[in-house]
VOBA-1610 file (N, C-alpha, C; in pm, whole numbers, padded with zeros to 5 digits, always signed):
BEGIN
Met+01925+00393-01706Met+01839+00418-01592Met+01701+00464-01639Arg+01698+00542-01745Arg+01570+00588-01798Arg+01483+00470-01840Gln+01543+00372-01906Gln+01466+00255-01949Gln+01412+00180-01828Leu+01494+00159-01726Leu+01448+00093-01605Leu+01334+00172-01542Ala+01349+00303-01528Ala+01245+00387-01468Ala+01114+00377-01544Ser+01122+00364-01676Ser+01000+00357-01756Ser+00920+00229-01729Tyr+00983+00125-01675Tyr+00916+00000-01645Tyr+00863-00007-01502Leu+00904+00085-01417Leu+00869+00078-01275Leu+00731+00137-01246Ala+00662+00078-01148Ala+00531+00127-01106Ala+00543+00237-01002Met+00663+00258-00948Met+00683+00364-00849Met+00729+00491-00920Pro+00691+00608-00870Pro+00731+00735-00932Pro+00883+00756-00923Val+00943+00788-01036Val+01088+00807-01045Val+01117+00926-01135Phe+01214+01009-01094Phe+01267+01106-01190Phe+01418+01106-01189Leu+01475+01147-01302Leu+01620+01147-01322Leu+01668+01289-01343Val+01782+01319-01282Val+01841+01452-01289Val+01985+01437-01338Asp+02027+01524-01429Asp+02166+01516-01476Asp+02259+01587-01379Thr+02387+01595-01412Thr+02487+01651-01321Thr+02469+01800-01298Lys+02396+01869-01383Lys+02371+02013-01368Lys+02240+02042-01296Gly+02167+01935-01258Gly+02040+01953-01190Gly+01921+01960-01283Thr+01942+01938-01412Thr+01832+01940-01507Thr+01750+01813-01492Leu+01620+01828-01477Leu+01530+01715-01471Leu+01517+01661-01613Val+01573+01544-01638Val+01580+01491-01774Val+01474+01386-01805Tyr+01406+01335-01703Tyr+01302+01234-01729Tyr+01223+01208-01602Phe+01092+01185-01616Phe+01013+01124-01510Phe+00915+01027-01573Asn+00887+00919-01500Asn+00809+00809-01556Asn+00658+00832-01541Leu+00580+00737-01595Leu+00435+00746-01594Leu+00380+00756-01452Ala+00433+00678-01360Ala+00386+00683-01221Ala+00409+00821-01160Ala+00519+00885-01195Ala+00548+01020-01145Ala+00453+01123-01204Glu+00410+01100-01326Glu+00318+01194-01392Glu+00191+01213-01311Gln+00144+01107-01247Gln+00021+01116-01169Gln+00037+01208-01048Ile+00153+01207-00985Ile+00179+01295-00871Ile+00217+01435-00918Leu+00297+01442-01023Leu+00346+01572-01071Leu+00241+01649-01151Gly+00136+01582-01195Gly+00025+01653-01258Gly+00043+01687-01405Gln+00139+01624-01471Gln+00159+01648-01614Gln+00246+01537-01672Arg+00231+01513-01800Arg+00310+01411-01868Arg+00448+01466-01902Phe+00548+01378-01898Phe+00684+01422-01931Phe+00693+01473-02074Asp+00623+01407-02168Asp+00632+01455-02306Asp+00565+01590-02325Glu+00490+01639-02226Glu+00435+01775-02232Glu+00531+01877-02172Thr+00609+01835-02073Thr+00701+01929-02008Thr+00839+01927-02072Gly+00885+01807-02109Gly+01022+01793-02156Gly+01118+01815-02041Glu+01243+01832-02073Glu+01345+01855-01970Glu+01323+01991-01905Leu+01352+01998-01776Leu+01336+02122-01699Leu+01467+02156-01631Thr+01509+02280-01643Thr+01631+02322-01576Thr+01610+02322-01425Trp+01720+02322-01353Trp+01716+02327-01206Trp+01633+02447-01160Asp+01654+02564-01218Asp+01580+02683-01177Asp+01430+02668-01201Asp+01392+02597-01308Asp+01250+02578-01338Asp+01183+02483-01239Trp+01242+02367-01216Trp+01169+02268-01137Trp+01187+02281-00987Arg+01291+02348-00941Arg+01310+02358-00795Arg+01208+02451-00730Arg+01142+02536-00810Arg+01037+02624-00757Arg+00914+02548-00711Ser+00907+02421-00745Ser+00791+02341-00704Ser+00797+02303-00556Val+00912+02318-00491Val+00923+02287-00348Val+00864+02404-00270Val+00762+02373-00188Val+00688+02476-00115Val+00671+02434+00031Asp+00617+02524+00112Asp+00583+02487+00248Asp+00437+02441+00251Arg+00389+02410+00368Arg+00252+02357+00383Arg+00146+02452+00327Glu+00172+02581+00332Glu+00077+02680+00282Glu+00095+02709+00133Gly+00195+02648+00071Gly+00216+02666-00072Gly+00314+02777-00108Lys+00382+02834-00009Lys+00481+02939-00036Lys+00615+02875-00069Ala+00686+02933-00165Ala+00818+02882-00204Ala+00911+02876-00084Thr+00991+02771-00076Thr+01085+02754+00034Thr+01224+02726-00023Pro+01327+02752+00056Pro+01462+02715+00012Pro+01469+02564-00006Val+01533+02520-00111Val+01536+02377-00140Val+01669+02312-00105Asp+01757+02384-00038Asp+01891+02332-00011Asp+01891+02199+00064Asp+01793+02177+00152Asp+01790+02054+00229Asp+01693+01950+00174Ala+01627+01980+00062Ala+01541+01880-00001Ala+01631+01767-00052Pro+01583+01643-00048Pro+01670+01530-00084Pro+01742+01542-00217Thr+01673+01579-00322Thr+01739+01585-00453Thr+01845+01694-00456Ser+01817+01809-00397Ser+01915+01917-00390Ser+02039+01872-00314Trp+02016+01806-00203Trp+02127+01760-00119Trp+02216+01663-00195Val+02154+01570-00269Val+02231+01471-00346Val+02312+01540-00455Ile+02254+01637-00523Ile+02326+01710-00629Ile+02452+01776-00571Arg+02439+01837-00453Arg+02553+01906-00391Arg+02654+01812-00327Asn+02607+01707-00261Asn+02694+01624-00178Asn+02729+01487-00236Arg+02660+01447-00342Arg+02685+01318-00408Arg+02676+01200-00311Arg+02578+01209-00221Arg+02549+01100-00127Arg+02398+01084-00120Pro+02349+00964-00088Pro+02204+00941-00081Pro+02139+01019+00032Met+02011+01046+00017Met+01933+01112+00122Met+01786+01076+00107Gln+01716+01077+00218Gln+01572+01053+00220Gln+01508+01161+00304Gly+01390+01209+00264Gly+01318+01307+00342Gly+01179+01332+00285Asn+01101+01407+00358Asn+00965+01443+00317Asn+00960+01592+00285Ile+00889+01626+00178Ile+00875+01766+00137Ile+00736+01791+00080Trp+00697+01918+00080Trp+00576+01962+00009Trp+00617+02007-00129Ile+00534+01977-00228Ile+00555+02029-00362Ile+00425+02090-00415Arg+00438+02178-00511Arg+00324+02226-00588Arg+00345+02167-00727Asn+00255+02079-00770Asn+00277+02012-00897Asn+00241+02103-01015Phe+00256+02052-01136Phe+00233+02131-01256Phe+00089+02179-01267Ala-00005+02108-01204Ala-00145+02146-01206Ala-00180+02242-01092Gly-00079+02279-01009Gly-00101+02371-00898Gly-00149+02305-00771Val-00151+02174-00766Val-00198+02100-00648Val-00079+02076-00554His-00102+02100-00423His+00003+02076-00324His-00002+01930-00281Arg+00116+01869-00276Arg+00127+01729-00237Arg+00242+01716-00138Tyr+00224+01628-00042Tyr+00328+01596+00054Tyr+00388+01463+00012Ile+00517+01462-00017Ile+00580+01341-00070Ile+00702+01301+00013Ser+00730+01173+00010Ser+00852+01120+00068Ser+00945+01089-00049Val+01071+01134-00039Val+01167+01122-00149Val+01291+01049-00101Thr+01334+00952-00178Thr+01463+00887-00159Thr+01544+00918-00284Ala+01656+00987-00267Ala+01739+01026-00381Ala+01879+00970-00362Phe+01941+00935-00474Phe+02078+00883-00467Phe+02152+00918-00594Pro+02285+00932-00584Pro+02365+00967-00702Pro+02382+00847-00795Leu+02402+00877-00922Leu+02438+00776-01022Leu+02584+00797-01057Val+02663+00692-01042Val+02806+00698-01068Val+02842+00575-01150Asp+02920+00594-01259Asp+02957+00477-01339Asp+03074+00402-01277Gln+03116+00292-01339Gln+03221+00207-01284Gln+03355+00277-01272Ala+03377+00380-01351Ala+03502+00455-01344Ala+03494+00570-01244Gly+03381+00582-01175Gly+03366+00688-01075Gly+03316+00820-01133Val+03271+00819-01257Val+03222+00941-01321Val+03078+00967-01278Asp+03051+01090-01236Asp+02918+01133-01194Asp+02826+01140-01316Leu+02712+01069-01309Leu+02616+01067-01419Leu+02489+01145-01387Gly+02470+01184-01264Gly+02349+01253-01222Gly+02293+01188-01098Ser+02161+01194-01084Ser+02097+01134-00967Ser+01956+01086-01001Val+01904+01004-00911Val+01771+00945-00925Val+01693+00980-00799Ala+01565+01008-00816Ala+01476+01025-00701Ala+01357+00933-00719Ile+01329+00856-00618Ile+01210+00773-00612Ile+01122+00837-00506Phe+00995+00855-00535Phe+00910+00927-00439Phe+00769+00870-00440Trp+00693+00905-00337Trp+00555+00860-00323Trp+00485+00957-00231Glu+00354+00957-00238Glu+00278+01044-00149Glu+00290+00992-00007Ala+00308+01084+00086Ala+00325+01049+00228Ala+00208+01103+00309Glu+00193+01053+00429Glu+00089+01106+00519Glu+00135+01243+00566Glu+00043+01337+00565Glu+00076+01473+00610Glu+00111+01472+00758Pro+00208+01558+00795Pro+00249+01563+00936Pro+00138+01622+01023
//
């Protein structure tokens, strides 16, 4: 999946079964405000703090698409505010889905996202 994501023009990030952000592609770097090779892998506790409200205050992430997929192992789509690595607030639309191999083993999840029109 990482190889596929590296070829895509749409922003994509990959999360392992523990919620660790293990990769994001070049298109995602533009929205997230930093290159993956500068951040490296980020634990769930590190990267989930980027979910904020419209004013930039930290918010519970339980209903954010990626969080929901990690807990429920089902796809979800939704819009959220984030504060990127450069401190810029962005409103994004996220479609997240679980990755499961042919034997039914959980491999993690994928999120595809893009900037959305503010509500």
